[in-house]
C-alpha positions in Angstrom: -49.6 40.2 16.7 -46.9 37.9 17.9 -45.9 38.5 21.6 -42.3 38.9 22.8 -42.6 35.7 24.8 -43.6 33.8 21.7 -40.6 35.1 19.8 -38.3 34.2 22.7 -39.8 30.7 22.8 -39.4 30.2 19.1 -35.8 31.5 19.2 -35.0 29.1 22.0 -36.6 26.2 20.0 -34.5 27.1 17.0 -31.3 27.2 19.1 -32.2 23.9 20.7 -32.8 22.4 17.2 -29.5 23.9 16.1 -27.6 22.3 19.0 -29.3 18.9 18.4 -28.3 19.1 14.7 -24.7 19.9 15.6 -24.6 17.1 18.2 -25.8 14.5 15.7 -23.3 15.4 13.0 -20.4 12.9 12.7 -17.7 15.5 12.2 -16.2 17.3 15.2 -17.6 20.8 15.6 -16.2 23.5 18.0 -17.8 26.9 18.6 -15.4 29.5 20.0 -15.5 33.2 20.9 -12.2 35.0 21.0 -10.5 31.6 21.1 -12.5 30.5 24.1 -14.5 27.3 23.5 -18.2 27.8 24.3 -19.7 24.7 22.7 -18.6 21.3 21.3 -20.5 18.4 19.8 -20.2 14.7 20.8 -17.8 14.0 17.9 -15.4 16.7 19.2 -15.6 15.3 22.8 -14.7 11.9 21.4 -11.8 13.3 19.3 -10.0 15.0 22.2 -10.7 12.0 24.5 -12.7 13.5 27.3 -15.7 12.2 29.2 -17.7 15.5 29.3 -17.9 18.7 27.3 -17.4 20.6 30.6 -13.8 19.5 30.5 -13.4 21.5 27.3 -15.8 24.5 27.7 -14.2 27.8 28.7 -10.7 26.6 27.6 -8.8 28.3 24.8 -8.8 26.4 21.5 -5.1 27.3 21.3 -4.5 25.1 24.4 -5.2 22.0 22.1 -3.0 23.2 19.2 0.6 21.9 19.0 3.0 24.8 19.4 4.4 24.6 15.9 0.8 25.4 14.6 -0.4 28.1 17.0 0.8 31.1 15.0 -0.7 29.7 11.8 -4.1 29.1 13.6 -4.1 32.5 15.3 -3.4 34.2 11.9 -6.3 32.3 10.3 -8.8 33.2 13.1 -7.8 36.9 12.8 -8.3 36.7 9.0 -11.7 35.1 9.3 -12.9 37.9 11.6 -11.4 40.6 9.4 -12.6 39.3 6.0 -15.8 37.6 7.3 -15.4 34.9 4.8 -14.6 31.1 5.2 -11.1 30.1 4.3 -9.8 26.9 2.7 -9.2 23.8 4.9 -6.1 23.7 7.0 -4.5 20.7 8.6 -2.9 21.1 12.0 -1.9 18.9 14.9 -4.0 18.7 18.1 -2.9 17.3 21.5 -5.6 15.2 23.2 -6.2 15.1 26.9 -4.3 11.8 27.1 -1.3 13.5 25.5 -1.7 11.7 22.2 -1.2 13.9 19.0 -3.7 13.7 16.2 -4.0 15.6 12.9 -7.2 17.6 12.3 -8.3 18.8 8.9 -10.6 21.8 9.5 -12.3 24.9 8.2 -13.7 27.8 10.2 -16.5 30.2 9.4 -18.2 33.1 11.1 -21.5 32.1 12.7 -24.1 33.4 15.3 -24.5 31.7 18.6 -26.6 32.9 21.5 -27.0 36.3 19.9 -23.3 37.1 19.2 -20.7 36.6 16.5 -18.6 33.4 17.0 -16.4 31.2 14.9 -17.5 27.7 14.1 -14.8 25.2 13.3 -15.7 21.9 11.7 -13.3 19.2 10.4 -12.2 15.6 10.7 -9.5 13.5 12.2 -7.1 12.6 9.4 -4.4 10.9 11.6 -4.7 7.5 9.9 -4.9 9.0 6.5 -1.7 11.1 7.1 0.1 8.0 8.5 -0.7 6.1 5.3 0.4 9.0 3.1 3.7 9.4 5.1 4.2 5.6 4.7 3.7 5.8 1.0 6.1 8.7 0.7 8.7 6.8 2.6 8.3 3.8 0.3 8.5 6.1 -2.7 11.7 7.6 -1.4 13.1 4.1 -0.7 12.2 3.0 -4.2 13.8 6.1 -5.8 17.0 5.4 -3.8 17.0 1.7 -4.9 16.5 2.8 -8.5 19.4 5.3 -8.4 21.7 2.7 -6.8 20.5 -0.2 -9.0 21.4 1.0 -12.4 25.0 2.0 -11.5 25.7 -1.0 -9.4 24.2 -3.5 -11.8 26.1 -2.3 -14.9 29.4 -1.9 -13.0 29.3 -5.4 -11.7 27.8 -7.3 -14.6 30.7 -6.6 -17.0 33.5 -8.1 -14.9 31.0 -10.8 -13.7 30.6 -12.0 -17.3 34.4 -12.3 -17.8 34.9 -14.2 -14.5 32.1 -16.6 -15.4 33.6 -17.3 -18.8 37.1 -18.0 -17.4 35.7 -20.3 -14.7 33.8 -22.3 -17.3 37.0 -22.6 -19.3 39.0 -23.8 -16.3 36.2 -26.2 -15.2 36.6 -28.3 -18.3 40.3 -29.0 -17.4 39.9 -30.0 -13.7 38.9 -33.0 -11.7 37.4 -30.9 -8.9 34.3 -29.9 -10.9 32.1 -29.7 -7.9 33.9 -26.6 -6.6 33.6 -24.9 -9.9 29.9 -25.8 -10.0 29.5 -24.1 -6.6 31.2 -21.0 -7.8 29.1 -20.9 -11.0 25.9 -21.2 -8.9 26.9 -18.3 -6.7 27.8 -16.2 -9.7 24.4 -17.0 -11.2 22.8 -15.9 -8.0 24.6 -12.6 -8.2 23.4 -12.3 -11.8 19.8 -12.9 -10.8 20.0 -10.2 -8.1 21.4 -7.7 -10.6 18.5 -8.6 -12.9 16.0 -7.8 -10.2 17.8 -4.5 -9.6 17.4 -3.6 -13.3 13.7 -4.4 -13.3 13.2 -1.8 -10.6 15.6 0.7 -12.0 15.6 0.9 -15.8 12.4 1.5 -17.8 12.1 -0.1 -21.2 9.3 -0.7 -23.7 7.5 -4.0 -23.5 4.6 -5.2 -25.6 1.3 -6.5 -24.1 -0.5 -9.2 -26.1 -3.5 -11.4 -25.6 -2.6 -14.4 -23.5 -4.5 -17.7 -22.8 -4.3 -18.0 -19.0 -4.8 -21.8 -19.1 -1.7 -22.2 -21.3 0.3 -19.7 -19.3 -0.3 -21.6 -16.1 0.5 -24.9 -17.8 3.8 -23.5 -19.2 4.8 -22.2 -15.7 4.1 -25.6 -14.1 6.1 -27.3 -16.8 9.1 -24.9 -16.2 9.3 -25.7 -12.5 8.4 -29.4 -12.7 11.9 -30.6 -11.8 11.9 -28.5 -8.6 8.5 -29.9 -7.7 9.7 -33.4 -8.0 12.9 -32.8 -6.1 10.9 -31.3 -3.2 8.1 -33.8 -3.2 5.5 -31.0 -4.0 2.5 -31.5 -6.2 0.4 -28.8 -7.9 -3.3 -29.0 -8.1 -4.9 -26.6 -10.6 -8.6 -25.7 -10.5 -10.0 -23.5 -13.3 -13.5 -22.4 -14.4 -14.4 -24.0 -17.8 -14.4 -20.7 -19.6 -11.5 -18.5 -18.6 -11.3 -15.1 -20.5 -7.9 -14.0 -21.9 -5.8 -11.3 -20.4 -3.6 -8.7 -21.9 0.0 -9.0 -20.5 3.7 -9.2 -21.2 4.0 -13.0 -21.2 7.6 -13.4 -20.0 7.1 -11.0 -17.1 3.8 -12.7 -16.1 5.6 -16.1 -16.1 8.3 -14.5 -14.0 5.7 -13.5 -11.4 4.1 -17.0 -11.1 7.5 -18.8 -11.1 8.7 -16.5 -8.3 5.6 -17.1 -6.2 5.6 -20.9 -6.8 9.4 -21.1 -5.9 8.6 -19.2 -2.6 5.8 -21.7 -1.9 8.1 -24.7 -2.6 10.8 -23.3 -0.3 8.2 -22.8 2.5 7.3 -26.5 2.3 10.5 -28.4 3.3 8.5 -31.6 3.9 6.6 -31.4 0.6 2.9 -31.1 0.1 0.3 -29.6 -2.3 0.2 -26.2 -3.9 -3.3 -25.2 -5.2 -3.7 -22.8 -8.1 -7.3 -21.6 -8.4 -8.3 -19.5 -11.4 -11.8 -17.9 -11.7 -13.5 -14.8 -12.9 -14.9 -13.6 -9.6 -16.2 -10.3 -11.0 -17.0 -9.4 -14.6 -13.7 -8.2 -16.1 -11.6 -9.3 -13.2 -9.7 -12.6 -13.1 -8.6 -14.0 -9.8 -5.6 -16.3 -9.6 -4.9 -17.8 -6.1 -1.8 -19.7 -5.2 -2.3 -21.6 -1.9 0.5 -23.5 -0.2 0.8 -25.7 2.9 4.0 -24.1 4.1 5.3 -22.6 7.3 3.3 -19.4 7.0 4.3 -15.8 7.7 3.8 -13.9 11.0 1.0 -11.4 10.7 3.2 -8.5 11.8 5.6 -9.2 8.8 3.0 -9.4 6.0 2.7 -5.6 5.7 6.5 -5.3 5.1 6.7 -8.0 2.4 7.6 -6.6 -1.0 9.8 -3.8 0.5 13.4 -3.8 -0.9 15.8 -5.8 1.3 13.1 -7.2 3.5 12.7 -10.9 3.3 11.8 -14.0 5.3 14.3 -16.1 3.5 17.9 -16.6 4.7 19.4 -15.8 1.3 16.7 -13.5 -0.1 16.9 -9.9 -1.0 13.2 -9.0 -1.0 13.6 -7.7 -4.6 11.9 -10.8 -6.2 8.6 -10.2 -4.5 8.9 -6.5 -5.0 9.4 -7.0 -8.7 6.4 -9.3 -8.8 4.2 -6.6 -7.2 5.5 -4.0 -9.6 4.8 -6.1 -12.6 1.2 -6.9 -11.5 0.5 -3.2 -10.7 1.8 -2.3 -14.2 -0.8 -4.7 -15.6 -3.5 -2.7 -13.6 -3.8 -5.7 -11.3 -3.7 -6.2 -7.5 -1.4 -8.4 -5.4 -2.6 -9.6 -2.0 -0.9 -11.9 0.6 -2.6 -13.6 3.5 -1.0 -16.2 5.7 -1.3 -18.2 8.9 1.7 -19.6 10.8 2.1 -23.4 10.4 -0.9 -23.5 8.0 0.3 -21.8 4.8 0.1 -18.8 2.6 -2.3 -17.6 0.0 -1.3 -15.1 -2.8 -4.2 -13.7 -4.7 -3.5 -11.8 -8.0 -6.3 -10.1 -9.8 -5.8 -9.1 -13.5 -8.3 -7.3 -15.8 -9.6 -9.6 -18.5 -10.1 -8.6 -22.2 -13.7 -7.6 -22.5 -13.4 -5.4 -25.6 -11.8 -6.1 -29.0 -8.1 -6.6 -28.4 -5.7 -3.8 -29.3 -2.0 -4.4 -28.5 -0.5 -1.7 -26.3 3.1 -0.8 -25.2 4.1 0.4 -21.7 7.2 1.3 -19.8 8.5 -1.4 -17.4 11.8 -2.8 -16.2 14.3 -4.4 -18.5 16.4 -7.4 -17.5 18.1 -7.8 -20.9 21.2 -5.9 -19.9 
């Protein structure tokens, strides 16, 4: 027959093992009785930024909850006790000992601790995740606003712009001061380009993807900007694997992406230099295209904002060109990554899926610059 002392010893051993298990878990765990904290693990200590669990024990869990969430948390704790069932996760804001606010995604369940019913709360710090989500929402709202503005502005301006351009070209042929008219025409063309970028972001249209030879695509792009390369004393060096698989893309839009990036690189190299284009299949089914310049570079704190509308590092830029490039690449199921170092240069890496299966043409919705 097992003695009472033996049972007590085994019970204590089980509880010690239970504590060790909780302490080793990476997720914060808080055990509380009638809102009073009676046990926390190491992850919870770290989360609220205290040195010892004794700074937390005997305090009310509500003390750590931001005021706007206290009623909701109290209601849930009461519901758990009443229904004796775990509830779905809830996200709420905690205030750490140093005053910093964090977001905690948690669930609570009834448990037994030292012979009595308690509530065990387990969760994770989701502050960084929430910041990323909020940032994406803000960007989405900004894009939606740009889209709403773009269609109306672009169409309202383009019609009179076409008439003005036509009359200026007519007057230009009958004047000796052609350079002034050339200047006006160049500025009108710049407005037209900006409107085109607006429409790419705002108006969906059907474009057809087809199989494209990347080697030919790069060669065509370099040919198109050759005059700018010569004027700015810039050379392009192309490195490609011998066997480069084809990609499925809308050819004109893909050319637009590379021309835009190369123009940016040329503008970043006022003293000339070399731009490298490296094309290789790094992973099966993924083609990497890197464009590396020797330009002025971009400060690290500005890289994360590149591609946002109206944010640009160029004096006469709008930020819409790069934003359009990113959107086009993403519509091709690709990725767009920029890395840069001041006074050393910038690298743009684009990855695009290759054609690994028998080719079937597809149609998608993307921006239209034809109007």
